[in-house]
C-alpha positions in Angstrom: 11.0 1.4 -1.4 8.8 0.4 -5.0 6.1 -1.5 -4.2 4.1 -3.3 -6.4 0.6 -5.2 -6.8 -0.7 -7.7 -9.1 -3.1 -7.0 -11.2 -4.8 -10.2 -11.5 -4.3 -11.1 -7.8 -3.8 -7.9 -5.7 -1.4 -9.4 -3.9 2.2 -6.8 -2.8 5.5 -7.1 -3.2 8.8 -5.8 -3.0 10.0 -7.1 -6.5 8.2 -7.6 -9.5 9.6 -11.2 -10.3 7.1 -11.9 -7.8 3.9 -11.9 -9.2 2.3 -13.0 -11.9 1.3 -9.4 -13.6 3.0 -6.6 -11.7 1.9 -2.8 -11.7 4.6 0.0 -9.9 2.2 1.3 -6.9 3.1 5.1 -5.8 1.5 4.9 -1.7 1.0 1.8 0.4 -0.8 2.3 3.6 -1.4 -0.1 7.0 -5.4 -0.2 7.8 -5.6 1.1 10.7 -7.9 -1.8 11.0 -7.2 -4.6 9.7 -3.3 -3.7 9.5 -2.8 -5.0 6.0 -0.8 -3.5 3.5 -2.8 -1.7 1.3 -3.0 0.4 -2.1 -6.4 1.9 -1.5 -6.7 4.4 1.7 -10.6 3.6 2.1 -10.4 -0.5 1.6 -12.9 -2.2 3.6 -12.3 -5.4 5.6 -14.1 -7.9 7.8 -13.3 -5.5 11.1 -14.4 -2.0 9.1 -17.4 -4.1 8.2 -18.3 -5.3 11.2 -18.3 -1.6 12.9 -19.8 0.2 9.8 -22.1 2.3 10.8 -22.7 4.4 7.7 -23.0 4.5 4.6 -23.0 8.0 1.9 -26.7 8.3 0.4 -24.2 9.4 -2.7 -22.2 7.7 -4.0 -23.3 4.4 -1.2 -19.3 4.1 0.1 -19.4 2.4 3.3 -18.0 4.0 6.7 -17.3 4.0 10.4 -17.5 6.9 11.3 -20.0 10.0 9.7 -17.3 12.6 9.0 -15.5 10.0 6.9 -17.9 10.7 4.5 -19.6 13.2 2.0 -23.4 12.2 2.8 -23.6 9.7 5.8 -26.9 8.2 6.0 -26.9 5.2 9.3 -27.2 1.7 8.5 -30.3 0.2 10.5 
C-alpha cells in the first residue's frame, strides 16, 4: 500500500488528500522503541534519547548500542 508524508509537518497518511503537502514514501518502519510509524529507520524519539549511551565520533549520530554506529564514543 502506498504511504504519503507531509513535507511540512511530517505526518503520514495512506491518501495524499489528507495532507497539505504530500510526497510519496517508498518505505515506512515501525520504531521498536516508541512503536510509531516513521519514514526513517534511524529515527530518534524520547525512548531512544532516554536510553542513549553512545554517539558517533564521526557524524554525531546517537545510539543505544555501540554496534549501531561506526565510531562509538560513550556519553558521560
